N, C-alpha and C positions, 0 to 999 in steps of 0.2 A: 600518423597516429589515427586510430580508429575513433569513430564518433563516441561521445560520452552520453550515457542515458541514465535515468534514475529508475531503479528497480527495488523490489522487495521480495521476500519469500512468499510464495502463494499460500502457504499454510502457516498459521500461528501455532507452532508446536515446539519451539525452542530447539529444533534440530538444525544442524548445519546443512544448508542448501547448496552453498558454493564456497569453496576456498580455492583461490587461484592466484598464483604469482605470474604477472604478465606486465611488461614494461608500459603498456598503454593505459593501465589503470592509474587513476590520479596519484596514488601513493605506491604504485608498483605491485600492490597486493590487495586482494579483496577477500573479505570474510563475511558471509551473509548467513545469519541465523534466523529462524522463523520466530522472530520476536516483534514483528510489526514495524521494524525500523527500515527506513528507506536508505538506499546507498547510491552514490554516483559511481558508475563503472564504465569501462570501455565495452563496446559491443564486440567482444572477442568471439571466436567460434564457440567456445564453451558457454558463454553467456547466452548467445543466440540459440544454442541447442536447448538450454534450460528454459528459455522463453517459449520455444516451440513445444517443448514437452509439458509446459504448464507448471513447472516447478518455481519459476520466477514470474513476477508480474511487472510489466513496464508501466511506470507511473507517469512519466512525462519526458519529453525530449529535454536535453541539457539546456538548450537555448530558449525553451518555451517559458513564458511568464508563469508565475505562480498560479496554480489552478484556482478558479473561482467556482462557487456552486452554480451549476447549470440551471437555466430557466427551462426545465423540461419536466416530463412526467416524474422522473426520479426525484428531482428537487421538490416537487409538490407533494410527493409521498413522504418526505421527511417529516417526522413528528414536529409539531409546533415548537419553535425555539431551539431546535436541535443545534444550530450553529453556535450557540452560546452555552450549551450544556457542558458541565464538567463531566469527567469520566465517572465520578460517583453518581451524578444525576442519571447518566445513561444506564449504568448498571442497576440502579434502583427502579428505573422505569421500563426497561426492555421487555419484561414479562407481560406488560399490558399492550404492547404494540402489535400491529398486524404484520403478516409476512411481508407485505409490500413496504411497510415502514422500516422493518429490519433490513430488508434488501437495499433500500435507498440509503439508510444510515451506513451500512457496510460499504456501499459504493462511494459515499461521501468521505468516509474515513480513508479508503484506499487512495482517493484523489487529493485529499487535503491534509488532514491532521495526523493520520497514521498512529493513533494511540493504541498501544499494546493491550491495555486493560479493556478498552472499549471493543476492540476487534475480537478479543476472546469472548466477551459477553455476547457479542452479536453472532458469533459463529456457532 
């Protein structure tokens, strides 16, 4: 069996990024749409090709612990209280944020919450 990884579509646009039937996927089939949802998939040749092409984003290794906000420049660029903001809070506030804050929030969403509404507002 191939390694399992967590991925999502690189673009939030509701288009199908990958549909594949393969026995190594957890349910034997994977369907990934650009809706901000993460999926556990096998690292099949098709999945690896889409990762290389930038159509999929690898979120974390299957065996890795849940990601935590990093204590780095990106984390410090997050708007104050971002980790506890609701999607509605983010949508209401995003227009007042700097480009660095928006980039940090998008990075945080990709690694942690993966909220569709928020990712659309940040893109």
